[in-house]
mmCIF file of the N, C-alpha and C atoms, coordinates in Angstrom:
data_MODEL
# 
_entry.id   MODEL 
# 
loop_
_atom_site.group_PDB 
_atom_site.id 
_atom_site.type_symbol 
_atom_site.label_atom_id 
_atom_site.label_alt_id 
_atom_site.label_comp_id 
_atom_site.label_asym_id 
_atom_site.label_entity_id 
_atom_site.label_seq_id 
_atom_site.pdbx_PDB_ins_code 
_atom_site.Cartn_x 
_atom_site.Cartn_y 
_atom_site.Cartn_z 
_atom_site.occupancy 
_atom_site.B_iso_or_equiv 
_atom_site.pdbx_formal_charge 
_atom_site.auth_seq_id 
_atom_site.auth_comp_id 
_atom_site.auth_asym_id 
_atom_site.auth_atom_id 
_atom_site.pdbx_PDB_model_num 
ATOM 1   N N  . UNK A 1 1  ? -43.656 7.606   5.359   1.00 0.00 ? 1  UNK A N  1 
ATOM 2   C CA . UNK A 1 1  ? -43.181 6.930   6.552   1.00 0.00 ? 1  UNK A CA 1 
ATOM 3   C C  . UNK A 1 1  ? -42.619 5.555   6.202   1.00 0.00 ? 1  UNK A C  1 
ATOM 4   N N  . UNK A 1 2  ? -43.224 4.873   5.267   1.00 0.00 ? 2  UNK A N  1 
ATOM 5   C CA . UNK A 1 2  ? -42.768 3.550   4.870   1.00 0.00 ? 2  UNK A CA 1 
ATOM 6   C C  . UNK A 1 2  ? -41.387 3.622   4.212   1.00 0.00 ? 2  UNK A C  1 
ATOM 7   N N  . UNK A 1 3  ? -41.165 4.615   3.380   1.00 0.00 ? 3  UNK A N  1 
ATOM 8   C CA . UNK A 1 3  ? -39.877 4.757   2.699   1.00 0.00 ? 3  UNK A CA 1 
ATOM 9   C C  . UNK A 1 3  ? -38.752 5.039   3.686   1.00 0.00 ? 3  UNK A C  1 
ATOM 10  N N  . UNK A 1 4  ? -39.025 5.825   4.708   1.00 0.00 ? 4  UNK A N  1 
ATOM 11  C CA . UNK A 1 4  ? -38.010 6.175   5.694   1.00 0.00 ? 4  UNK A CA 1 
ATOM 12  C C  . UNK A 1 4  ? -37.558 4.941   6.478   1.00 0.00 ? 4  UNK A C  1 
ATOM 13  N N  . UNK A 1 5  ? -38.461 4.102   6.887   1.00 0.00 ? 5  UNK A N  1 
ATOM 14  C CA . UNK A 1 5  ? -38.092 2.913   7.657   1.00 0.00 ? 5  UNK A CA 1 
ATOM 15  C C  . UNK A 1 5  ? -37.343 1.919   6.771   1.00 0.00 ? 5  UNK A C  1 
ATOM 16  N N  . UNK A 1 6  ? -37.729 1.824   5.519   1.00 0.00 ? 6  UNK A N  1 
ATOM 17  C CA . UNK A 1 6  ? -37.035 0.917   4.604   1.00 0.00 ? 6  UNK A CA 1 
ATOM 18  C C  . UNK A 1 6  ? -35.600 1.401   4.372   1.00 0.00 ? 6  UNK A C  1 
ATOM 19  N N  . UNK A 1 7  ? -35.421 2.706   4.241   1.00 0.00 ? 7  UNK A N  1 
ATOM 20  C CA . UNK A 1 7  ? -34.083 3.271   4.076   1.00 0.00 ? 7  UNK A CA 1 
ATOM 21  C C  . UNK A 1 7  ? -33.216 3.028   5.287   1.00 0.00 ? 7  UNK A C  1 
ATOM 22  N N  . UNK A 1 8  ? -33.791 3.167   6.468   1.00 0.00 ? 8  UNK A N  1 
ATOM 23  C CA . UNK A 1 8  ? -33.028 2.918   7.693   1.00 0.00 ? 8  UNK A CA 1 
ATOM 24  C C  . UNK A 1 8  ? -32.596 1.462   7.776   1.00 0.00 ? 8  UNK A C  1 
ATOM 25  N N  . UNK A 1 9  ? -33.478 0.558   7.388   1.00 0.00 ? 9  UNK A N  1 
ATOM 26  C CA . UNK A 1 9  ? -33.142 -0.866  7.441   1.00 0.00 ? 9  UNK A CA 1 
ATOM 27  C C  . UNK A 1 9  ? -31.975 -1.194  6.514   1.00 0.00 ? 9  UNK A C  1 
ATOM 28  N N  . UNK A 1 10 ? -32.005 -0.653  5.313   1.00 0.00 ? 10 UNK A N  1 
ATOM 29  C CA . UNK A 1 10 ? -30.919 -0.956  4.377   1.00 0.00 ? 10 UNK A CA 1 
ATOM 30  C C  . UNK A 1 10 ? -29.613 -0.301  4.816   1.00 0.00 ? 10 UNK A C  1 
ATOM 31  N N  . UNK A 1 11 ? -29.673 0.915   5.337   1.00 0.00 ? 11 UNK A N  1 
ATOM 32  C CA . UNK A 1 11 ? -28.454 1.576   5.804   1.00 0.00 ? 11 UNK A CA 1 
ATOM 33  C C  . UNK A 1 11 ? -27.879 0.882   7.030   1.00 0.00 ? 11 UNK A C  1 
ATOM 34  N N  . UNK A 1 12 ? -28.730 0.425   7.909   1.00 0.00 ? 12 UNK A N  1 
ATOM 35  C CA . UNK A 1 12 ? -28.241 -0.263  9.098   1.00 0.00 ? 12 UNK A CA 1 
ATOM 36  C C  . UNK A 1 12 ? -27.532 -1.555  8.722   1.00 0.00 ? 12 UNK A C  1 
ATOM 37  N N  . UNK A 1 13 ? -28.010 -2.245  7.704   1.00 0.00 ? 13 UNK A N  1 
ATOM 38  C CA . UNK A 1 13 ? -27.345 -3.468  7.261   1.00 0.00 ? 13 UNK A CA 1 
ATOM 39  C C  . UNK A 1 13 ? -25.973 -3.152  6.669   1.00 0.00 ? 13 UNK A C  1 
ATOM 40  N N  . UNK A 1 14 ? -25.876 -2.065  5.921   1.00 0.00 ? 14 UNK A N  1 
ATOM 41  C CA . UNK A 1 14 ? -24.606 -1.706  5.285   1.00 0.00 ? 14 UNK A CA 1 
ATOM 42  C C  . UNK A 1 14 ? -23.556 -1.277  6.304   1.00 0.00 ? 14 UNK A C  1 
ATOM 43  N N  . UNK A 1 15 ? -23.959 -0.567  7.331   1.00 0.00 ? 15 UNK A N  1 
ATOM 44  C CA . UNK A 1 15 ? -23.015 -0.013  8.296   1.00 0.00 ? 15 UNK A CA 1 
ATOM 45  C C  . UNK A 1 15 ? -22.948 -0.799  9.598   1.00 0.00 ? 15 UNK A C  1 
ATOM 46  N N  . UNK A 1 16 ? -23.443 -2.007  9.605   1.00 0.00 ? 16 UNK A N  1 
ATOM 47  C CA . UNK A 1 16 ? -23.511 -2.785  10.837  1.00 0.00 ? 16 UNK A CA 1 
ATOM 48  C C  . UNK A 1 16 ? -22.120 -3.035  11.438  1.00 0.00 ? 16 UNK A C  1 
ATOM 49  N N  . UNK A 1 17 ? -21.166 -3.497  10.653  1.00 0.00 ? 17 UNK A N  1 
ATOM 50  C CA . UNK A 1 17 ? -19.846 -3.856  11.176  1.00 0.00 ? 17 UNK A CA 1 
ATOM 51  C C  . UNK A 1 17 ? -18.796 -2.783  10.920  1.00 0.00 ? 17 UNK A C  1 
ATOM 52  N N  . UNK A 1 18 ? -19.207 -1.580  10.613  1.00 0.00 ? 18 UNK A N  1 
ATOM 53  C CA . UNK A 1 18 ? -18.270 -0.494  10.325  1.00 0.00 ? 18 UNK A CA 1 
ATOM 54  C C  . UNK A 1 18 ? -17.976 0.292   11.596  1.00 0.00 ? 18 UNK A C  1 
ATOM 55  N N  . UNK A 1 19 ? -16.772 0.830   11.653  1.00 0.00 ? 19 UNK A N  1 
ATOM 56  C CA . UNK A 1 19 ? -16.380 1.681   12.775  1.00 0.00 ? 19 UNK A CA 1 
ATOM 57  C C  . UNK A 1 19 ? -15.791 2.961   12.207  1.00 0.00 ? 19 UNK A C  1 
ATOM 58  N N  . UNK A 1 20 ? -15.993 4.041   12.882  1.00 0.00 ? 20 UNK A N  1 
ATOM 59  C CA . UNK A 1 20 ? -15.517 5.338   12.426  1.00 0.00 ? 20 UNK A CA 1 
ATOM 60  C C  . UNK A 1 20 ? -14.239 5.700   13.170  1.00 0.00 ? 20 UNK A C  1 
ATOM 61  N N  . UNK A 1 21 ? -13.175 4.965   12.912  1.00 0.00 ? 21 UNK A N  1 
ATOM 62  C CA . UNK A 1 21 ? -11.916 5.218   13.597  1.00 0.00 ? 21 UNK A CA 1 
ATOM 63  C C  . UNK A 1 21 ? -10.810 5.375   12.570  1.00 0.00 ? 21 UNK A C  1 
ATOM 64  N N  . UNK A 1 22 ? -9.879  6.265   12.878  1.00 0.00 ? 22 UNK A N  1 
ATOM 65  C CA . UNK A 1 22 ? -8.698  6.463   12.052  1.00 0.00 ? 22 UNK A CA 1 
ATOM 66  C C  . UNK A 1 22 ? -7.502  5.930   12.825  1.00 0.00 ? 22 UNK A C  1 
ATOM 67  N N  . UNK A 1 23 ? -6.790  4.980   12.236  1.00 0.00 ? 23 UNK A N  1 
ATOM 68  C CA . UNK A 1 23 ? -5.626  4.398   12.889  1.00 0.00 ? 23 UNK A CA 1 
ATOM 69  C C  . UNK A 1 23 ? -4.384  4.935   12.196  1.00 0.00 ? 23 UNK A C  1 
ATOM 70  N N  . UNK A 1 24 ? -3.542  5.597   12.965  1.00 0.00 ? 24 UNK A N  1 
ATOM 71  C CA . UNK A 1 24 ? -2.321  6.185   12.433  1.00 0.00 ? 24 UNK A CA 1 
ATOM 72  C C  . UNK A 1 24 ? -1.251  5.101   12.373  1.00 0.00 ? 24 UNK A C  1 
ATOM 73  N N  . UNK A 1 25 ? -0.891  4.676   11.166  1.00 0.00 ? 25 UNK A N  1 
ATOM 74  C CA . UNK A 1 25 ? 0.071   3.590   11.006  1.00 0.00 ? 25 UNK A CA 1 
ATOM 75  C C  . UNK A 1 25 ? 1.422   4.076   10.501  1.00 0.00 ? 25 UNK A C  1 
ATOM 76  N N  . UNK A 1 26 ? 1.709   5.345   10.713  1.00 0.00 ? 26 UNK A N  1 
ATOM 77  C CA . UNK A 1 26 ? 3.008   5.846   10.287  1.00 0.00 ? 26 UNK A CA 1 
ATOM 78  C C  . UNK A 1 26 ? 4.104   5.223   11.139  1.00 0.00 ? 26 UNK A C  1 
ATOM 79  N N  . UNK A 1 27 ? 5.259   5.017   10.519  1.00 0.00 ? 27 UNK A N  1 
ATOM 80  C CA . UNK A 1 27 ? 6.375   4.383   11.211  1.00 0.00 ? 27 UNK A CA 1 
ATOM 81  C C  . UNK A 1 27 ? 6.855   5.265   12.355  1.00 0.00 ? 27 UNK A C  1 
ATOM 82  N N  . UNK A 1 28 ? 6.944   4.699   13.560  1.00 0.00 ? 28 UNK A N  1 
ATOM 83  C CA . UNK A 1 28 ? 7.493   5.403   14.709  1.00 0.00 ? 28 UNK A CA 1 
ATOM 84  C C  . UNK A 1 28 ? 6.577   6.448   15.316  1.00 0.00 ? 28 UNK A C  1 
ATOM 85  N N  . UNK A 1 29 ? 5.316   6.464   14.953  1.00 0.00 ? 29 UNK A N  1 
ATOM 86  C CA . UNK A 1 29 ? 4.423   7.513   15.453  1.00 0.00 ? 29 UNK A CA 1 
ATOM 87  C C  . UNK A 1 29 ? 4.203   7.387   16.958  1.00 0.00 ? 29 UNK A C  1 
ATOM 88  N N  . UNK A 1 30 ? 4.103   6.172   17.454  1.00 0.00 ? 30 UNK A N  1 
ATOM 89  C CA . UNK A 1 30 ? 3.832   5.985   18.878  1.00 0.00 ? 30 UNK A CA 1 
ATOM 90  C C  . UNK A 1 30 ? 5.063   5.509   19.643  1.00 0.00 ? 30 UNK A C  1 
ATOM 91  N N  . UNK A 1 31 ? 6.232   5.588   19.022  1.00 0.00 ? 31 UNK A N  1 
ATOM 92  C CA . UNK A 1 31 ? 7.479   5.203   19.676  1.00 0.00 ? 31 UNK A CA 1 
ATOM 93  C C  . UNK A 1 31 ? 8.083   6.438   20.338  1.00 0.00 ? 31 UNK A C  1 
ATOM 94  N N  . UNK A 1 32 ? 8.079   6.466   21.654  1.00 0.00 ? 32 UNK A N  1 
ATOM 95  C CA . UNK A 1 32 ? 8.578   7.643   22.373  1.00 0.00 ? 32 UNK A CA 1 
ATOM 96  C C  . UNK A 1 32 ? 10.097  7.660   22.456  1.00 0.00 ? 32 UNK A C  1 
ATOM 97  N N  . UNK A 1 33 ? 10.755  6.539   22.163  1.00 0.00 ? 33 UNK A N  1 
ATOM 98  C CA . UNK A 1 33 ? 12.212  6.475   22.255  1.00 0.00 ? 33 UNK A CA 1 
ATOM 99  C C  . UNK A 1 33 ? 12.902  7.077   21.039  1.00 0.00 ? 33 UNK A C  1 
ATOM 100 N N  . UNK A 1 34 ? 12.182  7.284   19.955  1.00 0.00 ? 34 UNK A N  1 
ATOM 101 C CA . UNK A 1 34 ? 12.789  7.813   18.730  1.00 0.00 ? 34 UNK A CA 1 
ATOM 102 C C  . UNK A 1 34 ? 12.708  9.333   18.707  1.00 0.00 ? 34 UNK A C  1 
ATOM 103 N N  . UNK A 1 35 ? 13.786  9.946   18.251  1.00 0.00 ? 35 UNK A N  1 
ATOM 104 C CA . UNK A 1 35 ? 13.795  11.394  18.047  1.00 0.00 ? 35 UNK A CA 1 
ATOM 105 C C  . UNK A 1 35 ? 12.973  11.717  16.802  1.00 0.00 ? 35 UNK A C  1 
ATOM 106 N N  . UNK A 1 36 ? 12.443  12.923  16.719  1.00 0.00 ? 36 UNK A N  1 
ATOM 107 C CA . UNK A 1 36 ? 11.693  13.301  15.507  1.00 0.00 ? 36 UNK A CA 1 
ATOM 108 C C  . UNK A 1 36 ? 12.535  13.206  14.235  1.00 0.00 ? 36 UNK A C  1 
ATOM 109 N N  . UNK A 1 37 ? 13.823  13.504  14.335  1.00 0.00 ? 37 UNK A N  1 
ATOM 110 C CA . UNK A 1 37 ? 14.695  13.392  13.162  1.00 0.00 ? 37 UNK A CA 1 
ATOM 111 C C  . UNK A 1 37 ? 14.854  11.945  12.730  1.00 0.00 ? 37 UNK A C  1 
ATOM 112 N N  . UNK A 1 38 ? 14.954  11.030  13.697  1.00 0.00 ? 38 UNK A N  1 
ATOM 113 C CA . UNK A 1 38 ? 15.063  9.607   13.377  1.00 0.00 ? 38 UNK A CA 1 
ATOM 114 C C  . UNK A 1 38 ? 13.796  9.110   12.694  1.00 0.00 ? 38 UNK A C  1 
ATOM 115 N N  . UNK A 1 39 ? 12.644  9.553   13.180  1.00 0.00 ? 39 UNK A N  1 
ATOM 116 C CA . UNK A 1 39 ? 11.376  9.162   12.565  1.00 0.00 ? 39 UNK A CA 1 
ATOM 117 C C  . UNK A 1 39 ? 11.318  9.615   11.116  1.00 0.00 ? 39 UNK A C  1 
ATOM 118 N N  . UNK A 1 40 ? 11.700  10.861  10.886  1.00 0.00 ? 40 UNK A N  1 
ATOM 119 C CA . UNK A 1 40 ? 11.658  11.411  9.531   1.00 0.00 ? 40 UNK A CA 1 
ATOM 120 C C  . UNK A 1 40 ? 12.610  10.647  8.623   1.00 0.00 ? 40 UNK A C  1 
ATOM 121 N N  . UNK A 1 41 ? 13.807  10.340  9.126   1.00 0.00 ? 41 UNK A N  1 
ATOM 122 C CA . UNK A 1 41 ? 14.792  9.619   8.332   1.00 0.00 ? 41 UNK A CA 1 
ATOM 123 C C  . UNK A 1 41 ? 14.302  8.209   7.993   1.00 0.00 ? 41 UNK A C  1 
ATOM 124 N N  . UNK A 1 42 ? 13.730  7.519   8.967   1.00 0.00 ? 42 UNK A N  1 
ATOM 125 C CA . UNK A 1 42 ? 13.218  6.173   8.730   1.00 0.00 ? 42 UNK A CA 1 
ATOM 126 C C  . UNK A 1 42 ? 12.056  6.183   7.738   1.00 0.00 ? 42 UNK A C  1 
ATOM 127 N N  . UNK A 1 43 ? 11.149  7.142   7.873   1.00 0.00 ? 43 UNK A N  1 
ATOM 128 C CA . UNK A 1 43 ? 10.021  7.235   6.944   1.00 0.00 ? 43 UNK A CA 1 
ATOM 129 C C  . UNK A 1 43 ? 10.505  7.524   5.533   1.00 0.00 ? 43 UNK A C  1 
ATOM 130 N N  . UNK A 1 44 ? 11.492  8.411   5.425   1.00 0.00 ? 44 UNK A N  1 
ATOM 131 C CA . UNK A 1 44 ? 12.037  8.752   4.119   1.00 0.00 ? 44 UNK A CA 1 
ATOM 132 C C  . UNK A 1 44 ? 12.691  7.534   3.473   1.00 0.00 ? 44 UNK A C  1 
ATOM 133 N N  . UNK A 1 45 ? 13.482  6.785   4.254   1.00 0.00 ? 45 UNK A N  1 
ATOM 134 C CA . UNK A 1 45 ? 14.160  5.615   3.694   1.00 0.00 ? 45 UNK A CA 1 
ATOM 135 C C  . UNK A 1 45 ? 13.157  4.529   3.307   1.00 0.00 ? 45 UNK A C  1 
ATOM 136 N N  . UNK A 1 46 ? 12.095  4.365   4.086   1.00 0.00 ? 46 UNK A N  1 
ATOM 137 C CA . UNK A 1 46 ? 11.073  3.381   3.729   1.00 0.00 ? 46 UNK A CA 1 
ATOM 138 C C  . UNK A 1 46 ? 10.351  3.780   2.447   1.00 0.00 ? 46 UNK A C  1 
ATOM 139 N N  . UNK A 1 47 ? 10.076  5.070   2.279   1.00 0.00 ? 47 UNK A N  1 
ATOM 140 C CA . UNK A 1 47 ? 9.422   5.555   1.069   1.00 0.00 ? 47 UNK A CA 1 
ATOM 141 C C  . UNK A 1 47 ? 10.326  5.361   -0.146  1.00 0.00 ? 47 UNK A C  1 
ATOM 142 N N  . UNK A 1 48 ? 11.612  5.650   0.011   1.00 0.00 ? 48 UNK A N  1 
ATOM 143 C CA . UNK A 1 48 ? 12.557  5.451   -1.089  1.00 0.00 ? 48 UNK A CA 1 
ATOM 144 C C  . UNK A 1 48 ? 12.638  3.975   -1.465  1.00 0.00 ? 48 UNK A C  1 
ATOM 145 N N  . UNK A 1 49 ? 12.640  3.102   -0.471  1.00 0.00 ? 49 UNK A N  1 
ATOM 146 C CA . UNK A 1 49 ? 12.695  1.667   -0.734  1.00 0.00 ? 49 UNK A CA 1 
ATOM 147 C C  . UNK A 1 49 ? 11.448  1.215   -1.477  1.00 0.00 ? 49 UNK A C  1 
ATOM 148 N N  . UNK A 1 50 ? 10.303  1.722   -1.097  1.00 0.00 ? 50 UNK A N  1 
ATOM 149 C CA . UNK A 1 50 ? 9.050   1.355   -1.741  1.00 0.00 ? 50 UNK A CA 1 
ATOM 150 C C  . UNK A 1 50 ? 9.040   1.782   -3.210  1.00 0.00 ? 50 UNK A C  1 
ATOM 151 N N  . UNK A 1 51 ? 9.494   2.993   -3.494  1.00 0.00 ? 51 UNK A N  1 
ATOM 152 C CA . UNK A 1 51 ? 9.520   3.455   -4.883  1.00 0.00 ? 51 UNK A CA 1 
ATOM 153 C C  . UNK A 1 51 ? 10.586  2.716   -5.677  1.00 0.00 ? 51 UNK A C  1 
ATOM 154 N N  . UNK A 1 52 ? 11.699  2.367   -5.046  1.00 0.00 ? 52 UNK A N  1 
ATOM 155 C CA . UNK A 1 52 ? 12.753  1.625   -5.737  1.00 0.00 ? 52 UNK A CA 1 
ATOM 156 C C  . UNK A 1 52 ? 12.267  0.229   -6.098  1.00 0.00 ? 52 UNK A C  1 
ATOM 157 N N  . UNK A 1 53 ? 11.508  -0.409  -5.216  1.00 0.00 ? 53 UNK A N  1 
ATOM 158 C CA . UNK A 1 53 ? 10.966  -1.732  -5.502  1.00 0.00 ? 53 UNK A CA 1 
ATOM 159 C C  . UNK A 1 53 ? 10.038  -1.693  -6.707  1.00 0.00 ? 53 UNK A C  1 
ATOM 160 N N  . UNK A 1 54 ? 9.248   -0.637  -6.829  1.00 0.00 ? 54 UNK A N  1 
ATOM 161 C CA . UNK A 1 54 ? 8.352   -0.509  -7.976  1.00 0.00 ? 54 UNK A CA 1 
ATOM 162 C C  . UNK A 1 54 ? 9.142   -0.335  -9.265  1.00 0.00 ? 54 UNK A C  1 
ATOM 163 N N  . UNK A 1 55 ? 10.240  0.416   -9.203  1.00 0.00 ? 55 UNK A N  1 
ATOM 164 C CA . UNK A 1 55 ? 11.061  0.624   -10.396 1.00 0.00 ? 55 UNK A CA 1 
ATOM 165 C C  . UNK A 1 55 ? 11.789  -0.657  -10.786 1.00 0.00 ? 55 UNK A C  1 
ATOM 166 N N  . UNK A 1 56 ? 12.249  -1.423  -9.802  1.00 0.00 ? 56 UNK A N  1 
ATOM 167 C CA . UNK A 1 56 ? 12.983  -2.654  -10.084 1.00 0.00 ? 56 UNK A CA 1 
ATOM 168 C C  . UNK A 1 56 ? 12.103  -3.709  -10.738 1.00 0.00 ? 56 UNK A C  1 
ATOM 169 N N  . UNK A 1 57 ? 10.824  -3.616  -10.553 1.00 0.00 ? 57 UNK A N  1 
ATOM 170 C CA . UNK A 1 57 ? 9.926   -4.597  -11.135 1.00 0.00 ? 57 UNK A CA 1 
ATOM 171 C C  . UNK A 1 57 ? 10.021  -4.580  -12.660 1.00 0.00 ? 57 UNK A C  1 
ATOM 172 N N  . UNK A 1 58 ? 10.263  -3.419  -13.245 1.00 0.00 ? 58 UNK A N  1 
ATOM 173 C CA . UNK A 1 58 ? 10.335  -3.287  -14.691 1.00 0.00 ? 58 UNK A CA 1 
ATOM 174 C C  . UNK A 1 58 ? 11.766  -3.234  -15.208 1.00 0.00 ? 58 UNK A C  1 
ATOM 175 N N  . UNK A 1 59 ? 12.728  -3.335  -14.334 1.00 0.00 ? 59 UNK A N  1 
ATOM 176 C CA . UNK A 1 59 ? 14.122  -3.253  -14.728 1.00 0.00 ? 59 UNK A CA 1 
ATOM 177 C C  . UNK A 1 59 ? 14.599  -4.631  -15.172 1.00 0.00 ? 59 UNK A C  1 
ATOM 178 N N  . UNK A 1 60 ? 15.037  -4.741  -16.419 1.00 0.00 ? 60 UNK A N  1 
ATOM 179 C CA . UNK A 1 60 ? 15.572  -6.008  -16.909 1.00 0.00 ? 60 UNK A CA 1 
ATOM 180 C C  . UNK A 1 60 ? 17.050  -6.084  -16.569 1.00 0.00 ? 60 UNK A C  1 
ATOM 181 N N  . UNK A 1 61 ? 17.471  -7.258  -16.151 1.00 0.00 ? 61 UNK A N  1 
ATOM 182 C CA . UNK A 1 61 ? 18.884  -7.439  -15.838 1.00 0.00 ? 61 UNK A CA 1 
ATOM 183 C C  . UNK A 1 61 ? 19.689  -7.437  -17.130 1.00 0.00 ? 61 UNK A C  1 
ATOM 184 N N  . UNK A 1 62 ? 20.804  -6.766  -17.122 1.00 0.00 ? 62 UNK A N  1 
ATOM 185 C CA . UNK A 1 62 ? 21.671  -6.709  -18.298 1.00 0.00 ? 62 UNK A CA 1 
ATOM 186 C C  . UNK A 1 62 ? 22.372  -8.050  -18.509 1.00 0.00 ? 62 UNK A C  1 
ATOM 187 N N  . UNK A 1 63 ? 22.550  -8.812  -17.453 1.00 0.00 ? 63 UNK A N  1 
ATOM 188 C CA . UNK A 1 63 ? 23.289  -10.062 -17.537 1.00 0.00 ? 63 UNK A CA 1 
ATOM 189 C C  . UNK A 1 63 ? 22.499  -11.163 -18.229 1.00 0.00 ? 63 UNK A C  1 
ATOM 190 N N  . UNK A 1 64 ? 21.208  -11.134 -18.120 1.00 0.00 ? 64 UNK A N  1 
ATOM 191 C CA . UNK A 1 64 ? 20.394  -12.176 -18.729 1.00 0.00 ? 64 UNK A CA 1 
ATOM 192 C C  . UNK A 1 64 ? 20.397  -12.026 -20.239 1.00 0.00 ? 64 UNK A C  1 
ATOM 193 N N  . UNK A 1 65 ? 20.512  -13.159 -20.916 1.00 0.00 ? 65 UNK A N  1 
ATOM 194 C CA . UNK A 1 65 ? 20.483  -13.136 -22.368 1.00 0.00 ? 65 UNK A CA 1 
ATOM 195 C C  . UNK A 1 65 ? 19.076  -13.505 -22.813 1.00 0.00 ? 65 UNK A C  1 
ATOM 196 N N  . UNK A 1 66 ? 18.466  -12.642 -23.564 1.00 0.00 ? 66 UNK A N  1 
ATOM 197 C CA . UNK A 1 66 ? 17.125  -12.904 -24.049 1.00 0.00 ? 66 UNK A CA 1 
ATOM 198 C C  . UNK A 1 66 ? 17.205  -13.767 -25.299 1.00 0.00 ? 66 UNK A C  1 
ATOM 199 N N  . UNK A 1 67 ? 16.428  -14.829 -25.312 1.00 0.00 ? 67 UNK A N  1 
ATOM 200 C CA . UNK A 1 67 ? 16.405  -15.718 -26.473 1.00 0.00 ? 67 UNK A CA 1 
ATOM 201 C C  . UNK A 1 67 ? 15.021  -15.682 -27.084 1.00 0.00 ? 67 UNK A C  1 
ATOM 202 N N  . UNK A 1 68 ? 14.921  -15.833 -28.392 1.00 0.00 ? 68 UNK A N  1 
ATOM 203 C CA . UNK A 1 68 ? 13.606  -15.830 -29.026 1.00 0.00 ? 68 UNK A CA 1 
ATOM 204 C C  . UNK A 1 68 ? 12.855  -17.120 -28.721 1.00 0.00 ? 68 UNK A C  1 
ATOM 205 N N  . UNK A 1 69 ? 11.558  -17.071 -28.835 1.00 0.00 ? 69 UNK A N  1 
ATOM 206 C CA . UNK A 1 69 ? 10.726  -18.238 -28.551 1.00 0.00 ? 69 UNK A CA 1 
ATOM 207 C C  . UNK A 1 69 ? 10.702  -19.220 -29.721 1.00 0.00 ? 69 UNK A C  1 
ATOM 208 N N  . UNK A 1 70 ? 11.025  -18.774 -30.917 1.00 0.00 ? 70 UNK A N  1 
ATOM 209 C CA . UNK A 1 70 ? 11.002  -19.631 -32.090 1.00 0.00 ? 70 UNK A CA 1 
ATOM 210 C C  . UNK A 1 70 ? 12.426  -20.102 -32.400 1.00 0.00 ? 70 UNK A C  1 
ATOM 211 N N  . UNK A 1 71 ? 12.553  -21.224 -33.107 1.00 0.00 ? 71 UNK A N  1 
ATOM 212 C CA . UNK A 1 71 ? 13.899  -21.710 -33.451 1.00 0.00 ? 71 UNK A CA 1 
ATOM 213 C C  . UNK A 1 71 ? 14.587  -20.773 -34.445 1.00 0.00 ? 71 UNK A C  1 
ATOM 214 N N  . UNK A 1 72 ? 15.836  -20.544 -34.203 1.00 0.00 ? 72 UNK A N  1 
ATOM 215 C CA . UNK A 1 72 ? 16.617  -19.659 -35.060 1.00 0.00 ? 72 UNK A CA 1 
ATOM 216 C C  . UNK A 1 72 ? 17.591  -20.519 -35.858 1.00 0.00 ? 72 UNK A C  1 
ATOM 217 N N  . UNK A 1 73 ? 17.551  -20.393 -37.181 1.00 0.00 ? 73 UNK A N  1 
ATOM 218 C CA . UNK A 1 73 ? 18.498  -21.142 -38.011 1.00 0.00 ? 73 UNK A CA 1 
ATOM 219 C C  . UNK A 1 73 ? 19.725  -20.281 -38.262 1.00 0.00 ? 73 UNK A C  1 
ATOM 220 N N  . UNK A 1 74 ? 20.873  -20.865 -38.077 1.00 0.00 ? 74 UNK A N  1 
ATOM 221 C CA . UNK A 1 74 ? 22.126  -20.120 -38.213 1.00 0.00 ? 74 UNK A CA 1 
ATOM 222 C C  . UNK A 1 74 ? 22.757  -20.339 -39.557 1.00 0.00 ? 74 UNK A C  1 
# 
């Protein structure tokens, strides 16, 4: 009996400020003015933009000239 009450006390502290809700944050999900095709197109373009941003992070510009950190004697 003692172990059960101690377990309840610790679990109640852990879950005190938690809520069991799922919030749908998809683009245009609750917008009734958008057609289903528009929603799909917007979601697709946002996903493409997100993946493109990740790729651009590692893309070096061709225009920049890379110089060494040490002095170069000519």
